[in-house]
N, CA, C and O atoms as CSV, one atom per row, in Angstrom:
chain,resi,resn,atom,element,x,y,z
A,1,MET,N,N,114.140,120.023,149.992
A,1,MET,CA,C,114.683,118.684,149.726
A,1,MET,C,C,114.876,118.526,148.204
A,1,MET,O,O,115.919,118.048,147.759
A,2,ARG,N,N,113.910,118.912,147.444
A,2,ARG,CA,C,113.966,118.744,146.002
A,2,ARG,C,C,115.100,119.547,145.358
A,2,ARG,O,O,115.744,119.092,144.413
A,3,ASP,N,N,115.329,120.762,145.894
A,3,ASP,CA,C,116.420,121.638,145.345
A,3,ASP,C,C,117.771,121.016,145.526
A,3,ASP,O,O,118.619,121.089,144.637
A,4,ASP,N,N,117.992,120.380,146.710
A,4,ASP,CA,C,119.263,119.721,146.950
A,4,ASP,C,C,119.491,118.551,145.975
A,4,ASP,O,O,120.601,118.317,145.498
A,5,GLU,N,N,118.423,117.849,145.708
A,5,GLU,CA,C,118.535,116.714,144.800
A,5,GLU,C,C,118.889,117.200,143.400
A,5,GLU,O,O,119.749,116.615,142.742
A,6,TYR,N,N,118.241,118.255,142.939
A,6,TYR,CA,C,118.559,118.805,141.627
A,6,TYR,C,C,119.998,119.357,141.580
A,6,TYR,O,O,120.702,119.209,140.581
A,7,LYS,N,N,120.400,119.978,142.655
A,7,LYS,CA,C,121.777,120.484,142.713
A,7,LYS,C,C,122.765,119.351,142.532
A,7,LYS,O,O,123.766,119.524,141.837
A,8,GLY,N,N,122.520,118.213,143.124
A,8,GLY,CA,C,123.400,117.066,142.962
A,8,GLY,C,C,123.429,116.592,141.530
A,8,GLY,O,O,124.495,116.260,141.011
A,9,TYR,N,N,122.279,116.553,140.879
A,9,TYR,CA,C,122.240,116.124,139.490
A,9,TYR,C,C,122.965,117.087,138.577
A,9,TYR,O,O,123.673,116.678,137.657
A,10,TYR,N,N,122.782,118.367,138.837
A,10,TYR,CA,C,123.439,119.413,138.006
A,10,TYR,C,C,124.946,119.327,138.221
A,10,TYR,O,O,125.712,119.421,137.262
A,11,CYS,N,N,125.382,119.149,139.467
A,11,CYS,CA,C,126.809,119.040,139.745
A,11,CYS,C,C,127.422,117.790,139.060
A,11,CYS,O,O,128.542,117.830,138.552
A,12,LEU,N,N,126.667,116.713,139.063
A,12,LEU,CA,C,127.131,115.507,138.398
A,12,LEU,C,C,127.286,115.725,136.906
A,12,LEU,O,O,128.276,115.295,136.314
A,13,LEU,N,N,126.317,116.389,136.291
A,13,LEU,CA,C,126.411,116.705,134.859
A,13,LEU,C,C,127.614,117.613,134.579
A,13,LEU,O,O,128.359,117.381,133.628
A,14,ILE,N,N,127.798,118.628,135.396
A,14,ILE,CA,C,128.927,119.539,135.188
A,14,ILE,C,C,130.239,118.777,135.311
A,14,ILE,O,O,131.158,118.987,134.519
A,15,ALA,N,N,130.332,117.892,136.301
A,15,ALA,CA,C,131.546,117.116,136.513
A,15,ALA,C,C,131.833,116.214,135.294
A,15,ALA,O,O,132.973,116.124,134.836
A,16,ILE,N,N,130.822,115.574,134.797
A,16,ILE,CA,C,130.995,114.692,133.638
A,16,ILE,C,C,131.366,115.456,132.375
A,16,ILE,O,O,132.302,115.090,131.665
A,17,LEU,N,N,130.632,116.504,132.108
A,17,LEU,CA,C,130.810,117.244,130.861
A,17,LEU,C,C,132.097,118.049,130.837
A,17,LEU,O,O,132.718,118.202,129.785
A,18,CYS,N,N,132.505,118.568,132.000
A,18,CYS,CA,C,133.711,119.414,132.034
A,18,CYS,C,C,134.948,118.689,132.570
A,18,CYS,O,O,136.022,119.278,132.687
A,19,ASN,N,N,134.780,117.394,132.898
A,19,ASN,CA,C,135.868,116.586,133.390
A,19,ASN,C,C,136.424,117.181,134.713
A,19,ASN,O,O,137.630,117.392,134.843
A,20,LEU,N,N,135.545,117.440,135.666
A,20,LEU,CA,C,135.916,118.000,136.932
A,20,LEU,C,C,135.632,117.032,138.065
A,20,LEU,O,O,134.851,116.093,137.905
A,21,ASN,N,N,136.269,117.260,139.222
A,21,ASN,CA,C,135.916,116.472,140.395
A,21,ASN,C,C,134.677,117.057,141.089
A,21,ASN,O,O,134.155,118.086,140.660
A,22,ALA,N,N,134.215,116.413,142.142
A,22,ALA,CA,C,132.969,116.868,142.766
A,22,ALA,C,C,133.058,118.245,143.375
A,22,ALA,O,O,132.112,119.025,143.262
A,23,ALA,N,N,134.178,118.572,144.025
A,23,ALA,CA,C,134.344,119.888,144.620
A,23,ALA,C,C,134.345,120.985,143.569
A,23,ALA,O,O,133.714,122.028,143.742
A,24,GLU,N,N,135.063,120.738,142.470
A,24,GLU,CA,C,135.145,121.703,141.391
A,24,GLU,C,C,133.799,121.886,140.717
A,24,GLU,O,O,133.418,123.006,140.376
A,25,ALA,N,N,133.078,120.794,140.524
A,25,ALA,CA,C,131.748,120.920,139.913
A,25,ALA,C,C,130.749,121.689,140.773
A,25,ALA,O,O,129.909,122.441,140.278
A,26,SER,N,N,130.877,121.467,142.102
A,26,SER,CA,C,130.010,122.205,143.036
A,26,SER,C,C,130.310,123.697,143.008
A,26,SER,O,O,129.407,124.532,143.053
A,27,THR,N,N,131.584,124.006,142.932
A,27,THR,CA,C,132.023,125.446,142.828
A,27,THR,C,C,131.515,126.051,141.530
A,27,THR,O,O,131.043,127.188,141.520
A,28,MET,N,N,131.608,125.300,140.424
A,28,MET,CA,C,131.137,125.798,139.129
A,28,MET,C,C,129.623,126.029,139.217
A,28,MET,O,O,129.125,127.025,138.691
A,29,TYR,N,N,128.890,125.132,139.869
A,29,TYR,CA,C,127.434,125.280,139.985
A,29,TYR,C,C,127.055,126.511,140.826
A,29,TYR,O,O,126.140,127.258,140.479
A,30,GLU,N,N,127.763,126.700,141.913
A,30,GLU,CA,C,127.435,127.818,142.802
A,30,GLU,C,C,127.782,129.173,142.217
A,30,GLU,O,O,126.992,130.110,142.329
A,31,TYR,N,N,128.949,129.301,141.592
A,31,TYR,CA,C,129.435,130.607,141.144
A,31,TYR,C,C,129.244,130.882,139.656
A,31,TYR,O,O,129.179,132.044,139.255
A,32,GLY,N,N,129.154,129.839,138.825
A,32,GLY,CA,C,129.004,130.012,137.422
A,32,GLY,C,C,130.366,130.064,136.730
A,32,GLY,O,O,131.375,130.341,137.378
A,33,PRO,N,N,130.406,129.806,135.452
A,33,PRO,CA,C,131.700,129.717,134.744
A,33,PRO,C,C,132.441,131.022,134.559
A,33,PRO,O,O,133.629,131.009,134.237
A,34,ASP,N,N,131.768,132.165,134.754
A,34,ASP,CA,C,132.438,133.451,134.591
A,34,ASP,C,C,133.123,133.954,135.847
A,34,ASP,O,O,133.855,134.943,135.803
A,35,HIS,N,N,132.894,133.292,136.949
A,35,HIS,CA,C,133.540,133.691,138.204
A,35,HIS,C,C,135.064,133.450,138.118
A,35,HIS,O,O,135.481,132.437,137.556
A,36,PRO,N,N,135.894,134.346,138.656
A,36,PRO,CA,C,137.337,134.171,138.575
A,36,PRO,C,C,137.857,132.813,139.073
A,36,PRO,O,O,138.739,132.210,138.462
A,37,LEU,N,N,137.299,132.354,140.181
A,37,LEU,CA,C,137.713,131.028,140.704
A,37,LEU,C,C,137.416,129.924,139.716
A,37,LEU,O,O,138.237,129.030,139.512
A,38,CYS,N,N,136.258,129.978,139.105
A,38,CYS,CA,C,135.878,128.935,138.146
A,38,CYS,C,C,136.737,129.010,136.892
A,38,CYS,O,O,137.071,127.981,136.304
A,39,ARG,N,N,137.089,130.198,136.489
A,39,ARG,CA,C,138.000,130.358,135.337
A,39,ARG,C,C,139.350,129.723,135.640
A,39,ARG,O,O,139.958,129.080,134.785
A,40,LYS,N,N,139.808,129.919,136.886
A,40,LYS,CA,C,141.062,129.393,137.338
A,40,LYS,C,C,141.033,127.847,137.325
A,40,LYS,O,O,141.994,127.195,136.917
A,41,ILE,N,N,139.911,127.295,137.780
A,41,ILE,CA,C,139.731,125.833,137.782
A,41,ILE,C,C,139.855,125.298,136.377
A,41,ILE,O,O,140.600,124.351,136.124
A,42,LEU,N,N,139.123,125.907,135.461
A,42,LEU,CA,C,139.135,125.420,134.102
A,42,LEU,C,C,140.483,125.643,133.405
A,42,LEU,O,O,140.885,124.847,132.557
A,43,LYS,N,N,141.160,126.696,133.755
A,43,LYS,CA,C,142.489,126.983,133.166
A,43,LYS,C,C,143.533,125.986,133.669
A,43,LYS,O,O,144.421,125.589,132.914
A,44,LYS,N,N,143.437,125.585,134.920
A,44,LYS,CA,C,144.408,124.676,135.517
A,44,LYS,C,C,144.269,123.229,135.038
A,44,LYS,O,O,145.174,122.420,135.241
A,45,LYS,N,N,143.174,122.911,134.423
A,45,LYS,CA,C,142.974,121.533,133.939
A,45,LYS,C,C,143.980,121.244,132.868
A,45,LYS,O,O,144.156,122.022,131.930
A,46,VAL,N,N,144.650,120.103,133.010
A,46,VAL,CA,C,145.685,119.712,132.065
A,46,VAL,C,C,145.094,118.631,131.181
A,46,VAL,O,O,144.599,117.629,131.697
A,47,ARG,N,N,145.127,118.796,129.900
A,47,ARG,CA,C,144.618,117.803,128.978
A,47,ARG,C,C,145.665,117.535,127.906
A,47,ARG,O,O,145.981,118.420,127.111
A,48,LYS,N,N,146.196,116.335,127.880
A,48,LYS,CA,C,147.205,115.977,126.918
A,48,LYS,C,C,146.702,114.735,126.160
A,48,LYS,O,O,146.693,113.644,126.730
A,49,PRO,N,N,146.291,114.871,124.913
A,49,PRO,CA,C,145.752,113.691,124.177
A,49,PRO,C,C,146.848,112.675,123.837
A,49,PRO,O,O,146.520,111.505,123.642
A,50,SER,N,N,148.107,113.046,123.756
A,50,SER,CA,C,149.138,112.157,123.331
A,50,SER,C,C,149.785,111.396,124.476
A,50,SER,O,O,150.809,110.741,124.280
A,51,ILE,N,N,149.212,111.471,125.653
A,51,ILE,CA,C,149.805,110.838,126.850
A,51,ILE,C,C,149.868,109.341,126.717
A,51,ILE,O,O,150.833,108.721,127.162
A,52,LYS,N,N,148.869,108.750,126.121
A,52,LYS,CA,C,148.874,107.277,126.026
A,52,LYS,C,C,149.982,106.715,125.159
A,52,LYS,O,O,150.271,105.520,125.233
A,53,LYS,N,N,150.607,107.540,124.345
A,53,LYS,CA,C,151.700,107.089,123.474
A,53,LYS,C,C,153.051,107.075,124.174
A,53,LYS,O,O,154.016,106.518,123.651
A,54,LEU,N,N,153.127,107.699,125.384
A,54,LEU,CA,C,154.423,107.813,126.069
A,54,LEU,C,C,154.776,106.494,126.778
A,54,LEU,O,O,153.902,105.745,127.217
A,55,LYS,N,N,156.089,106.243,126.871
A,55,LYS,CA,C,156.611,105.126,127.661
A,55,LYS,C,C,156.485,105.529,129.118
A,55,LYS,O,O,156.280,106.698,129.447
A,56,GLU,N,N,156.614,104.526,129.986
A,56,GLU,CA,C,156.459,104.798,131.438
A,56,GLU,C,C,157.510,105.757,131.925
A,56,GLU,O,O,157.194,106.633,132.731
A,57,SER,N,N,158.735,105.642,131.485
A,57,SER,CA,C,159.782,106.562,131.963
A,57,SER,C,C,159.538,107.980,131.453
A,57,SER,O,O,159.771,108.949,132.176
A,58,GLU,N,N,159.069,108.105,130.213
A,58,GLU,CA,C,158.754,109.443,129.686
A,58,GLU,C,C,157.556,110.012,130.413
A,58,GLU,O,O,157.493,111.215,130.666
A,59,MET,N,N,156.599,109.151,130.754
A,59,MET,CA,C,155.420,109.617,131.485
A,59,MET,C,C,155.814,110.092,132.879
A,59,MET,O,O,155.291,111.096,133.362
A,60,ALA,N,N,156.718,109.391,133.520
A,60,ALA,CA,C,157.205,109.801,134.845
A,60,ALA,C,C,157.901,111.143,134.770
A,60,ALA,O,O,157.699,111.992,135.639
A,61,ALA,N,N,158.718,111.353,133.746
A,61,ALA,CA,C,159.387,112.636,133.594
A,61,ALA,C,C,158.367,113.775,133.354
A,61,ALA,O,O,158.510,114.876,133.886
A,62,ALA,N,N,157.371,113.487,132.565
A,62,ALA,CA,C,156.321,114.518,132.330
A,62,ALA,C,C,155.561,114.796,133.626
A,62,ALA,O,O,155.254,115.951,133.919
A,63,MET,N,N,155.260,113.781,134.389
A,63,MET,CA,C,154.569,113.958,135.673
A,63,MET,C,C,155.418,114.845,136.602
A,63,MET,O,O,154.903,115.792,137.196
A,64,LYS,N,N,156.705,114.539,136.722
A,64,LYS,CA,C,157.593,115.342,137.562
A,64,LYS,C,C,157.647,116.790,137.086
A,64,LYS,O,O,157.624,117.711,137.902
A,65,ALA,N,N,157.718,116.998,135.787
A,65,ALA,CA,C,157.747,118.351,135.237
A,65,ALA,C,C,156.491,119.114,135.600
A,65,ALA,O,O,156.569,120.291,135.952
A,66,LEU,N,N,155.332,118.472,135.522
A,66,LEU,CA,C,154.103,119.153,135.898
A,66,LEU,C,C,154.045,119.465,137.371
A,66,LEU,O,O,153.580,120.531,137.774
A,67,LEU,N,N,154.517,118.536,138.175
A,67,LEU,CA,C,154.555,118.777,139.641
A,67,LEU,C,C,155.495,119.958,139.966
A,67,LEU,O,O,155.210,120.793,140.825
A,68,ASP,N,N,156.617,119.986,139.243
A,68,ASP,CA,C,157.540,121.098,139.454
A,68,ASP,C,C,156.977,122.446,139.032
A,68,ASP,O,O,157.367,123.489,139.556
A,69,GLN,N,N,156.044,122.407,138.066
A,69,GLN,CA,C,155.395,123.660,137.609
A,69,GLN,C,C,154.309,124.134,138.571
A,69,GLN,O,O,153.771,125.228,138.399
A,70,GLY,N,N,153.980,123.327,139.583
A,70,GLY,CA,C,152.996,123.716,140.578
A,70,GLY,C,C,151.667,123.027,140.507
A,70,GLY,O,O,150.769,123.350,141.285
A,71,TYR,N,N,151.503,122.086,139.600
A,71,TYR,CA,C,150.243,121.339,139.519
A,71,TYR,C,C,150.179,120.375,140.724
A,71,TYR,O,O,151.202,119.861,141.176
A,72,SER,N,N,149.003,120.152,141.209
A,72,SER,CA,C,148.804,119.241,142.314
A,72,SER,C,C,148.898,117.783,141.822
A,72,SER,O,O,148.804,117.527,140.622
A,73,GLN,N,N,149.082,116.844,142.739
A,73,GLN,CA,C,149.101,115.469,142.334
A,73,GLN,C,C,147.736,115.018,141.773
A,73,GLN,O,O,147.664,114.193,140.862
A,74,ASP,N,N,146.686,115.570,142.332
A,74,ASP,CA,C,145.345,115.252,141.789
A,74,ASP,C,C,145.207,115.702,140.365
A,74,ASP,O,O,144.692,114.951,139.536
A,75,ALA,N,N,145.651,116.914,140.040
A,75,ALA,CA,C,145.540,117.436,138.690
A,75,ALA,C,C,146.414,116.617,137.732
A,75,ALA,O,O,146.011,116.365,136.597
A,76,VAL,N,N,147.569,116.214,138.164
A,76,VAL,CA,C,148.448,115.412,137.303
A,76,VAL,C,C,147.828,114.038,137.099
A,76,VAL,O,O,147.863,113.508,135.988
A,77,SER,N,N,147.256,113.448,138.155
A,77,SER,CA,C,146.650,112.154,138.021
A,77,SER,C,C,145.449,112.183,137.107
A,77,SER,O,O,145.195,111.222,136.380
A,78,GLU,N,N,144.697,113.289,137.136
A,78,GLU,CA,C,143.539,113.415,136.216
A,78,GLU,C,C,144.047,113.579,134.783
A,78,GLU,O,O,143.439,113.050,133.853
A,79,ALA,N,N,145.132,114.289,134.595
A,79,ALA,CA,C,145.675,114.506,133.233
A,79,ALA,C,C,146.152,113.185,132.628
A,79,ALA,O,O,145.979,112.923,131.437
A,80,PHE,N,N,146.760,112.362,133.488
A,80,PHE,CA,C,147.269,111.068,133.009
A,80,PHE,C,C,146.280,109.934,133.196
A,80,PHE,O,O,146.596,108.781,132.901
A,81,GLN,N,N,145.104,110.240,133.675
A,81,GLN,CA,C,144.031,109.283,133.886
A,81,GLN,C,C,144.528,108.081,134.710
A,81,GLN,O,O,144.410,106.923,134.308
A,82,CYS,N,N,145.091,108.417,135.883
A,82,CYS,CA,C,145.527,107.371,136.809
A,82,CYS,C,C,145.267,107.852,138.223
A,82,CYS,O,O,144.750,108.951,138.427
A,83,PHE,N,N,145.623,107.035,139.195
A,83,PHE,CA,C,145.453,107.403,140.581
A,83,PHE,C,C,146.604,108.296,141.078
A,83,PHE,O,O,147.707,108.211,140.538
A,84,PRO,N,N,146.380,109.140,142.083
A,84,PRO,CA,C,147.506,109.947,142.617
A,84,PRO,C,C,148.649,109.061,143.143
A,84,PRO,O,O,149.810,109.465,143.085
A,85,SER,N,N,148.337,107.872,143.649
A,85,SER,CA,C,149.393,107.003,144.133
A,85,SER,C,C,150.311,106.576,142.975
A,85,SER,O,O,151.511,106.380,143.171
A,86,THR,N,N,149.745,106.433,141.779
A,86,THR,CA,C,150.559,106.096,140.609
A,86,THR,C,C,151.537,107.219,140.282
A,86,THR,O,O,152.695,106.979,139.941
A,87,VAL,N,N,151.043,108.443,140.395
A,87,VAL,CA,C,151.951,109.601,140.173
A,87,VAL,C,C,153.076,109.605,141.175
A,87,VAL,O,O,154.240,109.773,140.813
A,88,ARG,N,N,152.730,109.416,142.449
A,88,ARG,CA,C,153.775,109.420,143.506
A,88,ARG,C,C,154.781,108.303,143.235
A,88,ARG,O,O,155.987,108.529,143.329
A,89,ARG,N,N,154.314,107.127,142.906
A,89,ARG,CA,C,155.192,105.976,142.711
A,89,ARG,C,C,156.132,106.188,141.517
A,89,ARG,O,O,157.333,105.938,141.621
A,90,ARG,N,N,155.586,106.649,140.385
A,90,ARG,CA,C,156.427,106.850,139.202
A,90,ARG,C,C,157.444,107.942,139.402
A,90,ARG,O,O,158.592,107.798,138.982
A,91,VAL,N,N,157.058,109.025,140.031
A,91,VAL,CA,C,158.012,110.115,140.294
A,91,VAL,C,C,159.098,109.659,141.286
A,91,VAL,O,O,160.270,110.003,141.137
A,92,ARG,N,N,158.695,108.896,142.277
A,92,ARG,CA,C,159.671,108.387,143.244
A,92,ARG,C,C,160.670,107.478,142.557
A,92,ARG,O,O,161.872,107.586,142.802
A,93,LYS,N,N,160.190,106.570,141.686
A,93,LYS,CA,C,161.081,105.681,140.966
A,93,LYS,C,C,162.037,106.463,140.087
A,93,LYS,O,O,163.219,106.127,140.001
A,94,LEU,N,N,161.535,107.513,139.428
A,94,LEU,CA,C,162.353,108.337,138.591
A,94,LEU,C,C,163.465,109.026,139.350
A,94,LEU,O,O,164.606,109.055,138.889
A,95,THR,N,N,163.146,109.585,140.515
A,95,THR,CA,C,164.147,110.256,141.324
A,95,THR,C,C,165.147,109.264,141.907
A,95,THR,O,O,166.334,109.570,142.023
A,96,GLU,N,N,164.661,108.058,142.279
A,96,GLU,CA,C,165.568,107.025,142.755
A,96,GLU,C,C,166.575,106.573,141.702
A,96,GLU,O,O,167.754,106.358,141.983
A,97,ARG,N,N,166.058,106.435,140.472
A,97,ARG,CA,C,166.941,106.095,139.342
A,97,ARG,C,C,168.002,107.166,139.099
A,97,ARG,O,O,169.169,106.853,138.863
A,98,LYS,N,N,167.589,108.423,139.158
A,98,LYS,CA,C,168.539,109.490,138.935
A,98,LYS,C,C,169.588,109.522,140.034
A,98,LYS,O,O,170.772,109.714,139.758
A,99,GLU,N,N,169.161,109.335,141.277
A,99,GLU,CA,C,170.102,109.303,142.401
A,99,GLU,C,C,171.113,108.157,142.268
A,99,GLU,O,O,172.303,108.328,142.532
A,100,THR,N,N,170.618,107.002,141.856
A,100,THR,CA,C,171.486,105.835,141.667
A,100,THR,C,C,172.484,106.094,140.580
A,100,THR,O,O,173.665,105.782,140.727
A,101,ASN,N,N,172.020,106.670,139.474
A,101,ASN,CA,C,172.946,107.030,138.390
A,101,ASN,C,C,173.963,108.049,138.787
A,101,ASN,O,O,175.117,107.954,138.371
A,102,ASP,N,N,173.582,109.031,139.582
A,102,ASP,CA,C,174.502,110.027,140.081
A,102,ASP,C,C,175.575,109.427,140.991
A,102,ASP,O,O,176.747,109.790,140.900
A,103,ARG,N,N,175.172,108.519,141.857
A,103,ARG,CA,C,176.106,107.852,142.748
A,103,ARG,C,C,177.099,107.003,141.941
A,103,ARG,O,O,178.297,106.997,142.225
A,104,ALA,N,N,176.591,106.295,140.944
A,104,ALA,CA,C,177.483,105.454,140.107
A,104,ALA,C,C,178.476,106.318,139.330
A,104,ALA,O,O,179.627,105.930,139.132
A,105,GLU,N,N,178.022,107.489,138.894
A,105,GLU,CA,C,178.892,108.376,138.148
A,105,GLU,C,C,179.982,108.929,139.085
A,105,GLU,O,O,181.142,109.042,138.688
A,106,ILE,N,N,179.618,109.261,140.289
A,106,ILE,CA,C,180.615,109.772,141.268
A,106,ILE,C,C,181.597,108.663,141.591
A,106,ILE,O,O,182.796,108.930,141.669
A,107,ASP,N,N,181.154,107.447,141.780
A,107,ASP,CA,C,182.043,106.307,142.082
A,107,ASP,C,C,183.012,106.059,140.959
A,107,ASP,O,O,184.177,105.747,141.208
A,108,CYS,N,N,182.552,106.192,139.690
A,108,CYS,CA,C,183.427,106.031,138.525
A,108,CYS,C,C,184.491,107.075,138.463
A,108,CYS,O,O,185.608,106.789,138.030
A,109,ARG,N,N,184.189,108.277,138.878
A,109,ARG,CA,C,185.159,109.362,138.878
A,109,ARG,C,C,186.257,109.128,139.903
A,109,ARG,O,O,187.408,109.512,139.696
A,110,ASN,N,N,185.892,108.497,141.006
A,110,ASN,CA,C,186.863,108.272,142.091
A,110,ASN,C,C,187.855,107.154,141.761
A,110,ASN,O,O,188.901,107.046,142.401
A,111,ILE,N,N,187.534,106.331,140.776
A,111,ILE,CA,C,188.420,105.211,140.436
A,111,ILE,C,C,189.599,105.635,139.655
A,111,ILE,O,O,190.433,104.804,139.297
């Protein structure tokens, strides 16, 4: 019982210090930082200090670019310090705006 309690504390510390979620911290605790899976976890973490300076439209474009590069919505939301639903909403608005602009451009050509 005591070992499980300590494991939880260690995982919490790892999560806080390394900016990981609970599953990633547990993996780091079990395998150690030199394990290939743990190296991959740490490598995939996206950290952009200048994110707070971006406008919402620029942020949405950056989110879409990261998603297109293969990052998960959870990883993008952690990088932008927001909820995954915020990532989905901003990317959806961005694509809707682009589609609307494309339609308007096509309509202007037909006139």
